[in-house]
Structures are given as C-alpha cells and as structure tokens.
All heavy atoms as a GROMACS GRO file, in nm:
protein
  518
    1MET      N    1  -4.109   7.719  -6.834
    1MET     CA    2  -4.078   7.830  -6.923
    1MET      C    3  -4.087   7.786  -7.069
    1MET      O    4  -4.120   7.866  -7.155
    1MET     CB    5  -3.939   7.885  -6.891
    1MET     CG    6  -3.926   7.946  -6.750
    1MET     SD    7  -4.059   8.054  -6.694
    1MET     CE    8  -4.061   8.183  -6.811
    2GLU      N    9  -4.056   7.659  -7.091
    2GLU     CA   10  -4.065   7.606  -7.227
    2GLU      C   11  -4.207   7.619  -7.282
    2GLU      O   12  -4.227   7.661  -7.396
    2GLU     CB   13  -4.021   7.460  -7.229
    2GLU     CG   14  -4.031   7.395  -7.366
    2GLU     CD   15  -3.992   7.248  -7.364
    2GLU    OE1   16  -3.924   7.205  -7.269
    2GLU    OE2   17  -4.030   7.180  -7.458
    3GLU      N   18  -4.305   7.585  -7.199
    3GLU     CA   19  -4.444   7.592  -7.242
    3GLU      C   20  -4.485   7.737  -7.272
    3GLU      O   21  -4.554   7.763  -7.370
    3GLU     CB   22  -4.537   7.531  -7.137
    3GLU     CG   23  -4.507   7.388  -7.100
    3GLU     CD   24  -4.518   7.290  -7.214
    3GLU    OE1   25  -4.573   7.323  -7.320
    3GLU    OE2   26  -4.469   7.176  -7.199
    4ALA      N   27  -4.442   7.829  -7.188
    4ALA     CA   28  -4.474   7.970  -7.210
    4ALA      C   29  -4.413   8.019  -7.341
    4ALA      O   30  -4.476   8.095  -7.416
    4ALA     CB   31  -4.424   8.055  -7.094
    5GLY      N   32  -4.293   7.974  -7.371
    5GLY     CA   33  -4.229   8.009  -7.497
    5GLY      C   34  -4.306   7.956  -7.616
    5GLY      O   35  -4.320   8.025  -7.718
    6GLU      N   36  -4.358   7.834  -7.604
    6GLU     CA   37  -4.438   7.776  -7.711
    6GLU      C   38  -4.564   7.859  -7.735
    6GLU      O   39  -4.602   7.885  -7.849
    6GLU     CB   40  -4.475   7.632  -7.678
    6GLU     CG   41  -4.358   7.536  -7.687
    6GLU     CD   42  -4.395   7.393  -7.649
    6GLU    OE1   43  -4.517   7.363  -7.637
    6GLU    OE2   44  -4.303   7.313  -7.630
    7VAL      N   45  -4.629   7.900  -7.627
    7VAL     CA   46  -4.749   7.983  -7.642
    7VAL      C   47  -4.712   8.116  -7.706
    7VAL      O   48  -4.781   8.163  -7.797
    7VAL     CB   49  -4.819   8.006  -7.506
    7VAL    CG1   50  -4.931   8.108  -7.519
    7VAL    CG2   51  -4.875   7.875  -7.452
    8GLY      N   52  -4.605   8.176  -7.662
    8GLY     CA   53  -4.561   8.304  -7.719
    8GLY      C   54  -4.535   8.293  -7.868
    8GLY      O   55  -4.580   8.380  -7.946
    9ARG      N   56  -4.467   8.188  -7.910
    9ARG     CA   57  -4.441   8.169  -8.054
    9ARG      C   58  -4.571   8.147  -8.131
    9ARG      O   59  -4.589   8.200  -8.240
    9ARG     CB   60  -4.344   8.054  -8.075
    9ARG     CG   61  -4.200   8.088  -8.036
    9ARG     CD   62  -4.101   7.979  -8.073
    9ARG     NE   63  -4.120   7.858  -7.993
    9ARG     CZ   64  -4.073   7.838  -7.870
    9ARG    NH1   65  -4.004   7.935  -7.811
    9ARG    NH2   66  -4.093   7.726  -7.806
   10ALA      N   67  -4.663   8.071  -8.072
   10ALA     CA   68  -4.792   8.046  -8.137
   10ALA      C   69  -4.872   8.174  -8.151
   10ALA      O   70  -4.937   8.198  -8.254
   10ALA     CB   71  -4.870   7.940  -8.060
   11VAL      N   72  -4.868   8.258  -8.047
   11VAL     CA   73  -4.940   8.386  -8.052
   11VAL      C   74  -4.882   8.474  -8.163
   11VAL      O   75  -4.957   8.536  -8.240
   11VAL     CB   76  -4.933   8.458  -7.915
   11VAL    CG1   77  -4.977   8.604  -7.927
   11VAL    CG2   78  -5.019   8.385  -7.813
   12LEU      N   79  -4.751   8.478  -8.174
   12LEU     CA   80  -4.689   8.560  -8.279
   12LEU      C   81  -4.730   8.515  -8.418
   12LEU      O   82  -4.740   8.596  -8.511
   12LEU     CB   83  -4.536   8.556  -8.266
   12LEU     CG   84  -4.478   8.631  -8.146
   12LEU    CD1   85  -4.328   8.606  -8.137
   12LEU    CD2   86  -4.508   8.780  -8.157
   13LYS      N   87  -4.756   8.384  -8.434
   13LYS     CA   88  -4.798   8.328  -8.563
   13LYS      C   89  -4.951   8.322  -8.576
   13LYS      O   90  -5.000   8.280  -8.680
   13LYS     CB   91  -4.741   8.189  -8.581
   13LYS     CG   92  -4.590   8.184  -8.593
   13LYS     CD   93  -4.542   8.046  -8.630
   13LYS     CE   94  -4.518   7.966  -8.504
   13LYS     NZ   95  -4.466   7.832  -8.528
   14THR      N   96  -5.022   8.362  -8.472
   14THR     CA   97  -5.168   8.350  -8.467
   14THR      C   98  -5.211   8.208  -8.502
   14THR      O   99  -5.305   8.185  -8.578
   14THR     CB  100  -5.236   8.453  -8.560
   14THR    OG1  101  -5.172   8.579  -8.549
   14THR    CG2  102  -5.382   8.472  -8.522
   15ASP      N  103  -5.141   8.110  -8.444
   15ASP     CA  104  -5.168   7.968  -8.467
   15ASP      C  105  -5.261   7.918  -8.357
   15ASP      O  106  -5.216   7.872  -8.252
   15ASP     CB  107  -5.035   7.892  -8.468
   15ASP     CG  108  -5.051   7.746  -8.503
   15ASP    OD1  109  -5.162   7.691  -8.491
   15ASP    OD2  110  -4.950   7.684  -8.542
   16LEU      N  111  -5.392   7.932  -8.380
   16LEU     CA  112  -5.491   7.903  -8.277
   16LEU      C  113  -5.482   7.760  -8.221
   16LEU      O  114  -5.488   7.743  -8.099
   16LEU     CB  115  -5.631   7.933  -8.329
   16LEU     CG  116  -5.738   7.956  -8.224
   16LEU    CD1  117  -5.698   8.060  -8.121
   16LEU    CD2  118  -5.868   7.995  -8.290
   17PRO      N  119  -5.465   7.657  -8.305
   17PRO     CA  120  -5.453   7.523  -8.246
   17PRO      C  121  -5.332   7.511  -8.153
   17PRO      O  122  -5.340   7.447  -8.047
   17PRO     CB  123  -5.438   7.431  -8.368
   17PRO     CG  124  -5.504   7.506  -8.480
   17PRO     CD  125  -5.475   7.652  -8.451
   18GLU      N  126  -5.222   7.573  -8.188
   18GLU     CA  127  -5.102   7.568  -8.102
   18GLU      C  128  -5.120   7.653  -7.977
   18GLU      O  129  -5.068   7.618  -7.870
   18GLU     CB  130  -4.978   7.612  -8.180
   18GLU     CG  131  -4.927   7.508  -8.276
   18GLU     CD  132  -4.887   7.378  -8.208
   18GLU    OE1  133  -4.819   7.381  -8.102
   18GLU    OE2  134  -4.925   7.271  -8.259
   19ILE      N  135  -5.192   7.764  -7.989
   19ILE     CA  136  -5.221   7.847  -7.871
   19ILE      C  137  -5.304   7.764  -7.773
   19ILE      O  138  -5.272   7.758  -7.654
   19ILE     CB  139  -5.295   7.977  -7.910
   19ILE    CG1  140  -5.203   8.069  -7.991
   19ILE    CG2  141  -5.347   8.049  -7.786
   19ILE    CD1  142  -5.274   8.186  -8.056
   20LYS      N  143  -5.408   7.699  -7.825
   20LYS     CA  144  -5.495   7.615  -7.741
   20LYS      C  145  -5.415   7.504  -7.674
   20LYS      O  146  -5.428   7.482  -7.553
   20LYS     CB  147  -5.607   7.557  -7.827
   20LYS     CG  148  -5.706   7.473  -7.751
   20LYS     CD  149  -5.815   7.422  -7.846
   20LYS     CE  150  -5.912   7.332  -7.775
   20LYS     NZ  151  -6.017   7.283  -7.866
   21ASP      N  152  -5.332   7.436  -7.750
   21ASP     CA  153  -5.251   7.328  -7.696
   21ASP      C  154  -5.153   7.380  -7.590
   21ASP      O  155  -5.137   7.321  -7.484
   21ASP     CB  156  -5.174   7.259  -7.809
   21ASP     CG  157  -5.089   7.144  -7.759
   21ASP    OD1  158  -5.148   7.044  -7.711
   21ASP    OD2  159  -4.965   7.155  -7.765
   22GLY      N  160  -5.091   7.493  -7.619
   22GLY     CA  161  -4.994   7.551  -7.526
   22GLY      C  162  -5.057   7.596  -7.396
   22GLY      O  163  -5.000   7.576  -7.288
   23ILE      N  164  -5.175   7.656  -7.404
   23ILE     CA  165  -5.245   7.697  -7.282
   23ILE      C  166  -5.277   7.574  -7.199
   23ILE      O  167  -5.258   7.572  -7.077
   23ILE     CB  168  -5.371   7.779  -7.315
   23ILE    CG1  169  -5.331   7.916  -7.370
   23ILE    CG2  170  -5.460   7.794  -7.191
   23ILE    CD1  171  -5.448   7.996  -7.426
   24GLY      N  172  -5.326   7.469  -7.264
   24GLY     CA  173  -5.355   7.345  -7.193
   24GLY      C  174  -5.230   7.288  -7.127
   24GLY      O  175  -5.234   7.245  -7.010
   25ASP      N  176  -5.119   7.287  -7.199
   25ASP     CA  177  -4.993   7.238  -7.143
   25ASP      C  178  -4.953   7.320  -7.021
   25ASP      O  179  -4.908   7.266  -6.919
   25ASP     CB  180  -4.880   7.247  -7.247
   25ASP     CG  181  -4.893   7.145  -7.358
   25ASP    OD1  182  -4.974   7.051  -7.345
   25ASP    OD2  183  -4.821   7.160  -7.460
   26MET      N  184  -4.969   7.453  -7.029
   26MET     CA  185  -4.931   7.539  -6.917
   26MET      C  186  -5.018   7.513  -6.795
   26MET      O  187  -4.969   7.512  -6.682
   26MET     CB  188  -4.939   7.686  -6.958
   26MET     CG  189  -4.830   7.725  -7.056
   26MET     SD  190  -4.842   7.896  -7.111
   26MET     CE  191  -4.804   7.982  -6.959
   27VAL      N  192  -5.147   7.490  -6.816
   27VAL     CA  193  -5.236   7.461  -6.704
   27VAL      C  194  -5.194   7.331  -6.636
   27VAL      O  195  -5.190   7.324  -6.512
   27VAL     CB  196  -5.383   7.456  -6.750
   27VAL    CG1  197  -5.473   7.401  -6.640
   27VAL    CG2  198  -5.430   7.594  -6.792
   28VAL      N  199  -5.159   7.231  -6.714
   28VAL     CA  200  -5.113   7.104  -6.656
   28VAL      C  201  -4.985   7.124  -6.577
   28VAL      O  202  -4.972   7.076  -6.464
   28VAL     CB  203  -5.094   6.997  -6.767
   28VAL    CG1  204  -5.024   6.873  -6.712
   28VAL    CG2  205  -5.228   6.959  -6.828
   29VAL      N  206  -4.890   7.196  -6.634
   29VAL     CA  207  -4.763   7.221  -6.565
   29VAL      C  208  -4.787   7.298  -6.435
   29VAL      O  209  -4.732   7.264  -6.330
   29VAL     CB  210  -4.664   7.298  -6.656
   29VAL    CG1  211  -4.544   7.349  -6.579
   29VAL    CG2  212  -4.619   7.208  -6.771
   30LEU      N  213  -4.870   7.402  -6.440
   30LEU     CA  214  -4.898   7.481  -6.321
   30LEU      C  215  -4.975   7.401  -6.216
   30LEU      O  216  -4.951   7.417  -6.095
   30LEU     CB  217  -4.973   7.608  -6.357
   30LEU     CG  218  -4.891   7.710  -6.437
   30LEU    CD1  219  -4.980   7.823  -6.486
   30LEU    CD2  220  -4.776   7.763  -6.355
   31THR      N  221  -5.064   7.315  -6.261
   31THR     CA  222  -5.136   7.228  -6.167
   31THR      C  223  -5.040   7.134  -6.096
   31THR      O  224  -5.047   7.116  -5.974
   31THR     CB  225  -5.245   7.148  -6.242
   31THR    OG1  226  -5.337   7.240  -6.301
   31THR    CG2  227  -5.320   7.054  -6.148
   32ASN      N  228  -4.947   7.077  -6.171
   32ASN     CA  229  -4.846   6.989  -6.111
   32ASN      C  230  -4.757   7.066  -6.014
   32ASN      O  231  -4.722   7.014  -5.907
   32ASN     CB  232  -4.761   6.922  -6.219
   32ASN     CG  233  -4.838   6.816  -6.296
   32ASN    OD1  234  -4.937   6.762  -6.247
   32ASN    ND2  235  -4.793   6.787  -6.416
   33LEU      N  236  -4.720   7.187  -6.049
   33LEU     CA  237  -4.637   7.269  -5.961
   33LEU      C  238  -4.711   7.301  -5.831
   33LEU      O  239  -4.653   7.292  -5.722
   33LEU     CB  240  -4.596   7.399  -6.032
   33LEU     CG  241  -4.506   7.494  -5.954
   33LEU    CD1  242  -4.373   7.427  -5.919
   33LEU    CD2  243  -4.482   7.621  -6.035
   34ALA      N  244  -4.837   7.335  -5.842
   34ALA     CA  245  -4.918   7.362  -5.722
   34ALA      C  246  -4.922   7.238  -5.633
   34ALA      O  247  -4.900   7.247  -5.511
   34ALA     CB  248  -5.059   7.405  -5.762
   35GLU      N  249  -4.948   7.123  -5.692
   35GLU     CA  250  -4.954   6.998  -5.616
   35GLU      C  251  -4.822   6.968  -5.547
   35GLU      O  252  -4.819   6.919  -5.434
   35GLU     CB  253  -4.996   6.882  -5.706
   35GLU     CG  254  -5.139   6.889  -5.754
   35GLU     CD  255  -5.241   6.860  -5.645
   35GLU    OE1  256  -5.209   6.787  -5.549
   35GLU    OE2  257  -5.354   6.910  -5.658
   36LEU      N  258  -4.713   6.999  -5.614
   36LEU     CA  259  -4.580   6.976  -5.558
   36LEU      C  260  -4.562   7.052  -5.426
   36LEU      O  261  -4.494   7.005  -5.334
   36LEU     CB  262  -4.472   7.019  -5.658
   36LEU     CG  263  -4.327   7.001  -5.619
   36LEU    CD1  264  -4.294   6.853  -5.605
   36LEU    CD2  265  -4.236   7.065  -5.722
   37TYR      N  266  -4.626   7.168  -5.416
   37TYR     CA  267  -4.617   7.250  -5.295
   37TYR      C  268  -4.742   7.238  -5.209
   37TYR      O  269  -4.770   7.325  -5.126
   37TYR     CB  270  -4.589   7.397  -5.333
   37TYR     CG  271  -4.448   7.412  -5.382
   37TYR    CD1  272  -4.418   7.409  -5.517
   37TYR    CD2  273  -4.343   7.427  -5.291
   37TYR    CE1  274  -4.287   7.421  -5.562
   37TYR    CE2  275  -4.213   7.438  -5.334
   37TYR     CZ  276  -4.185   7.435  -5.470
   37TYR     OH  277  -4.056   7.447  -5.514
   38ASP      N  278  -4.817   7.129  -5.230
   38ASP     CA  279  -4.937   7.099  -5.152
   38ASP      C  280  -5.040   7.211  -5.159
   38ASP      O  281  -5.102   7.249  -5.061
   38ASP     CB  282  -4.900   7.070  -5.005
   38ASP     CG  283  -5.010   6.994  -4.931
   38ASP    OD1  284  -5.084   6.918  -4.997
   38ASP    OD2  285  -5.021   7.013  -4.809
   39LEU      N  286  -5.054   7.268  -5.279
   39LEU     CA  287  -5.153   7.372  -5.306
   39LEU      C  288  -5.253   7.319  -5.407
   39LEU      O  289  -5.224   7.224  -5.480
   39LEU     CB  290  -5.086   7.497  -5.363
   39LEU     CG  291  -4.980   7.564  -5.276
   39LEU    CD1  292  -4.902   7.667  -5.358
   39LEU    CD2  293  -5.046   7.629  -5.155
   40LYS      N  294  -5.368   7.381  -5.413
   40LYS     CA  295  -5.468   7.349  -5.516
   40LYS      C  296  -5.468   7.461  -5.618
   40LYS      O  297  -5.472   7.580  -5.582
   40LYS     CB  298  -5.608   7.334  -5.454
   40LYS     CG  299  -5.620   7.218  -5.358
   40LYS     CD  300  -5.610   7.088  -5.433
   40LYS     CE  301  -5.619   6.969  -5.341
   40LYS     NZ  302  -5.576   6.848  -5.406
   41ILE      N  303  -5.464   7.425  -5.745
   41ILE     CA  304  -5.459   7.525  -5.851
   41ILE      C  305  -5.579   7.620  -5.842
   41ILE      O  306  -5.567   7.741  -5.866
   41ILE     CB  307  -5.448   7.460  -5.991
   41ILE    CG1  308  -5.410   7.562  -6.098
   41ILE    CG2  309  -5.574   7.386  -6.029
   41ILE    CD1  310  -5.271   7.612  -6.093
   42GLU      N  311  -5.695   7.567  -5.804
   42GLU     CA  312  -5.815   7.651  -5.792
   42GLU      C  313  -5.795   7.760  -5.687
   42GLU      O  314  -5.840   7.874  -5.706
   42GLU     CB  315  -5.937   7.565  -5.756
   42GLU     CG  316  -5.974   7.463  -5.861
   42GLU     CD  317  -5.899   7.331  -5.850
   42GLU    OE1  318  -5.810   7.318  -5.763
   42GLU    OE2  319  -5.930   7.240  -5.930
   43ASN      N  320  -5.728   7.727  -5.577
   43ASN     CA  321  -5.702   7.828  -5.473
   43ASN      C  322  -5.602   7.933  -5.521
   43ASN      O  323  -5.614   8.050  -5.487
   43ASN     CB  324  -5.652   7.762  -5.345
   43ASN     CG  325  -5.756   7.673  -5.280
   43ASN    OD1  326  -5.875   7.684  -5.310
   43ASN    ND2  327  -5.713   7.584  -5.194
   44CYS      N  328  -5.504   7.889  -5.598
   44CYS     CA  329  -5.407   7.984  -5.653
   44CYS      C  330  -5.476   8.082  -5.748
   44CYS      O  331  -5.450   8.203  -5.743
   44CYS     CB  332  -5.298   7.908  -5.728
   44CYS     SG  333  -5.199   7.798  -5.626
   45ILE      N  334  -5.566   8.030  -5.831
   45ILE     CA  335  -5.639   8.116  -5.925
   45ILE      C  336  -5.728   8.214  -5.849
   45ILE      O  337  -5.731   8.333  -5.880
   45ILE     CB  338  -5.721   8.029  -6.023
   45ILE    CG1  339  -5.627   7.950  -6.115
   45ILE    CG2  340  -5.817   8.116  -6.105
   45ILE    CD1  341  -5.696   7.840  -6.192
   46ALA      N  342  -5.799   8.164  -5.750
   46ALA     CA  343  -5.889   8.250  -5.671
   46ALA      C  344  -5.811   8.360  -5.601
   46ALA      O  345  -5.854   8.475  -5.596
   46ALA     CB  346  -5.966   8.167  -5.570
   47SER      N  347  -5.694   8.326  -5.548
   47SER     CA  348  -5.611   8.424  -5.478
   47SER      C  349  -5.565   8.534  -5.574
   47SER      O  350  -5.572   8.653  -5.542
   47SER     CB  351  -5.490   8.354  -5.416
   47SER     OG  352  -5.406   8.446  -5.354
   48ALA      N  353  -5.520   8.494  -5.692
   48ALA     CA  354  -5.475   8.592  -5.790
   48ALA      C  355  -5.592   8.678  -5.838
   48ALA      O  356  -5.580   8.800  -5.851
   48ALA     CB  357  -5.409   8.522  -5.908
   49TYR      N  358  -5.706   8.614  -5.863
   49TYR     CA  359  -5.823   8.689  -5.910
   49TYR      C  360  -5.868   8.790  -5.806
   49TYR      O  361  -5.909   8.902  -5.841
   49TYR     CB  362  -5.937   8.594  -5.945
   49TYR     CG  363  -6.056   8.670  -5.999
   49TYR    CD1  364  -6.056   8.716  -6.132
   49TYR    CD2  365  -6.164   8.700  -5.920
   49TYR    CE1  366  -6.162   8.788  -6.182
   49TYR    CE2  367  -6.272   8.774  -5.969
   49TYR     CZ  368  -6.270   8.816  -6.100
   49TYR     OH  369  -6.375   8.890  -6.148
   50ASN      N  370  -5.860   8.754  -5.680
   50ASN     CA  371  -5.899   8.845  -5.572
   50ASN      C  372  -5.819   8.975  -5.578
   50ASN      O  373  -5.871   9.083  -5.551
   50ASN     CB  374  -5.882   8.778  -5.436
   50ASN     CG  375  -5.938   8.860  -5.323
   50ASN    OD1  376  -6.046   8.917  -5.334
   50ASN    ND2  377  -5.864   8.866  -5.214
   51VAL      N  378  -5.693   8.967  -5.615
   51VAL     CA  379  -5.608   9.086  -5.627
   51VAL      C  380  -5.636   9.158  -5.760
   51VAL      O  381  -5.660   9.279  -5.764
   51VAL     CB  382  -5.459   9.048  -5.618
   51VAL    CG1  383  -5.370   9.166  -5.651
   51VAL    CG2  384  -5.427   8.991  -5.481
   52ILE      N  385  -5.637   9.082  -5.869
   52ILE     CA  386  -5.651   9.141  -6.002
   52ILE      C  387  -5.786   9.207  -6.022
   52ILE      O  388  -5.796   9.312  -6.086
   52ILE     CB  389  -5.627   9.033  -6.110
   52ILE    CG1  390  -5.480   8.990  -6.107
   52ILE    CG2  391  -5.666   9.081  -6.248
   52ILE    CD1  392  -5.450   8.865  -6.189
   53SER      N  393  -5.891   9.148  -5.966
   53SER     CA  394  -6.026   9.199  -5.988
   53SER      C  395  -6.047   9.339  -5.931
   53SER      O  396  -6.138   9.409  -5.972
   53SER     CB  397  -6.130   9.104  -5.929
   53SER     OG  398  -6.119   9.100  -5.788
   54LYS      N  399  -5.962   9.380  -5.840
   54LYS     CA  400  -5.975   9.512  -5.779
   54LYS      C  401  -5.901   9.622  -5.857
   54LYS      O  402  -5.912   9.739  -5.826
   54LYS     CB  403  -5.924   9.507  -5.634
   54LYS     CG  404  -6.010   9.421  -5.544
   54LYS     CD  405  -5.949   9.405  -5.407
   54LYS     CE  406  -6.034   9.325  -5.312
   54LYS     NZ  407  -6.059   9.189  -5.350
   55ARG      N  408  -5.823   9.582  -5.956
   55ARG     CA  409  -5.749   9.680  -6.034
   55ARG      C  410  -5.842   9.758  -6.124
   55ARG      O  411  -5.938   9.707  -6.178
   55ARG     CB  412  -5.642   9.611  -6.118
   55ARG     CG  413  -5.534   9.548  -6.035
   55ARG     CD  414  -5.430   9.482  -6.120
   55ARG     NE  415  -5.331   9.416  -6.036
   55ARG     CZ  416  -5.247   9.325  -6.080
   55ARG    NH1  417  -5.246   9.290  -6.207
   55ARG    NH2  418  -5.162   9.269  -5.996
   56LYS      N  419  -5.810   9.884  -6.142
   56LYS     CA  420  -5.888   9.972  -6.229
   56LYS      C  421  -5.806  10.003  -6.353
   56LYS      O  422  -5.686  10.028  -6.344
   56LYS     CB  423  -5.923  10.103  -6.157
   56LYS     CG  424  -5.996  10.084  -6.026
   56LYS     CD  425  -6.134  10.032  -6.049
   56LYS     CE  426  -6.207  10.022  -5.915
   56LYS     NZ  427  -6.309   9.923  -5.913
   57GLY      N  428  -5.870   9.999  -6.467
   57GLY     CA  429  -5.803  10.029  -6.593
   57GLY      C  430  -5.886   9.981  -6.709
   57GLY      O  431  -6.006   9.957  -6.696
   58LYS      N  432  -5.820   9.964  -6.824
   58LYS     CA  433  -5.891   9.918  -6.944
   58LYS      C  434  -5.797   9.842  -7.035
   58LYS      O  435  -5.674   9.853  -7.024
   58LYS     CB  436  -5.953  10.036  -7.017
   58LYS     CG  437  -5.853  10.140  -7.065
   58LYS     CD  438  -5.923  10.258  -7.128
   58LYS     CE  439  -5.822  10.367  -7.164
   58LYS     NZ  440  -5.886  10.483  -7.223
   59MET      N  441  -5.858   9.765  -7.125
   59MET     CA  442  -5.780   9.691  -7.224
   59MET      C  443  -5.753   9.781  -7.343
   59MET      O  444  -5.845   9.846  -7.395
   59MET     CB  445  -5.856   9.566  -7.270
   59MET     CG  446  -5.875   9.461  -7.163
   59MET     SD  447  -5.720   9.384  -7.109
   59MET     CE  448  -5.682   9.282  -7.249
   60ILE      N  449  -5.628   9.786  -7.385
   60ILE     CA  450  -5.588   9.860  -7.504
   60ILE      C  451  -5.507   9.766  -7.592
   60ILE      O  452  -5.400   9.721  -7.550
   60ILE     CB  453  -5.508   9.987  -7.470
   60ILE    CG1  454  -5.591  10.081  -7.383
   60ILE    CG2  455  -5.460  10.056  -7.597
   60ILE    CD1  456  -5.516  10.204  -7.335
   61ASN      N  457  -5.560   9.732  -7.708
   61ASN     CA  458  -5.492   9.640  -7.801
   61ASN      C  459  -5.447   9.511  -7.732
   61ASN      O  460  -5.336   9.464  -7.753
   61ASN     CB  461  -5.373   9.709  -7.867
   61ASN     CG  462  -5.415   9.824  -7.955
   61ASN    OD1  463  -5.518   9.819  -8.020
   61ASN    ND2  464  -5.335   9.929  -7.955
   62GLY      N  465  -5.534   9.456  -7.648
   62GLY     CA  466  -5.504   9.329  -7.584
   62GLY      C  467  -5.416   9.337  -7.460
   62GLY      O  468  -5.379   9.235  -7.405
   63THR      N  469  -5.383   9.458  -7.417
   63THR     CA  470  -5.299   9.478  -7.299
   63THR      C  471  -5.378   9.558  -7.196
   63THR      O  472  -5.436   9.662  -7.229
   63THR     CB  473  -5.170   9.553  -7.334
   63THR    OG1  474  -5.098   9.476  -7.430
   63THR    CG2  475  -5.082   9.574  -7.210
   64PHE      N  476  -5.380   9.511  -7.070
   64PHE     CA  477  -5.448   9.583  -6.964
   64PHE      C  478  -5.359   9.698  -6.918
   64PHE      O  479  -5.244   9.678  -6.882
   64PHE     CB  480  -5.479   9.492  -6.846
   64PHE     CG  481  -5.558   9.560  -6.737
   64PHE    CD1  482  -5.694   9.580  -6.751
   64PHE    CD2  483  -5.496   9.604  -6.622
   64PHE    CE1  484  -5.768   9.643  -6.653
   64PHE    CE2  485  -5.568   9.668  -6.521
   64PHE     CZ  486  -5.704   9.687  -6.538
   65VAL      N  487  -5.414   9.818  -6.922
   65VAL     CA  488  -5.342   9.938  -6.879
   65VAL      C  489  -5.409   9.988  -6.752
   65VAL      O  490  -5.528  10.024  -6.754
   65VAL     CB  491  -5.342  10.047  -6.989
   65VAL    CG1  492  -5.270  10.172  -6.941
   65VAL    CG2  493  -5.279   9.993  -7.117
   66LYS      N  494  -5.334   9.989  -6.641
   66LYS     CA  495  -5.389  10.033  -6.513
   66LYS      C  496  -5.405  10.184  -6.512
   66LYS      O  497  -5.325  10.257  -6.570
   66LYS     CB  498  -5.297   9.992  -6.398
   66LYS     CG  499  -5.294   9.844  -6.372
   66LYS     CD  500  -5.226   9.810  -6.242
   66LYS     CE  501  -5.076   9.811  -6.258
   66LYS     NZ  502  -5.007   9.766  -6.135
   67ASN      N  503  -5.511  10.229  -6.443
   67ASN     CA  504  -5.528  10.373  -6.418
   67ASN      C  505  -5.420  10.417  -6.319
   67ASN      O  506  -5.379  10.341  -6.233
   67ASN     CB  507  -5.666  10.402  -6.358
   67ASN     CG  508  -5.777  10.382  -6.456
   67ASN    OD1  509  -5.757  10.374  -6.576
   67ASN    ND2  510  -5.898  10.373  -6.405
   68ASN      N  511  -5.381  10.542  -6.330
   68ASN     CA  512  -5.280  10.596  -6.236
   68ASN      C  513  -5.342  10.626  -6.103
   68ASN      O  514  -5.449  10.656  -6.082
   68ASN     CB  515  -5.216  10.721  -6.294
   68ASN     CG  516  -5.130  10.686  -6.414
   68ASN    OD1  517  -5.078  10.578  -6.424
   68ASN    ND2  518  -5.119  10.780  -6.505
   0.00000   0.00000   0.00000
C-alpha cells in the first residue's frame, strides 16, 4: 500500500520520474507477492486482462466509464 500511495502522490504532482519509479516499485512488490503464493505475475496479468478486455465503455478524463 505504501508504494501505491507514493504513486498517487506523484500523480497528484505530475512528477513523471516519481510516477515511473513508483510503478516499477509496484511491479516488483506484486511480482514478489505472486511468487509468495506460487503464482506467476504474467498469469495474473493475463487473467485480469481476460476479464477487463471484455468490458464495454470509454475513457473520460483518464477514467474508464463502463456502459450500462
């Protein structure tokens, strides 16, 4: 959660180097978490994408809004 907070603060400041660093930190943390549960991060991403890719909607000001 600490890493997510860092990214959130960087986004609010539009601090691109910190956003980049924070995203990298989050990927490392999530990769370690996946390994802890004997999962592969690539499989977790593919599983989530399989669900998300079927959603219908559009981006509005950087936020995905689902169709009703």
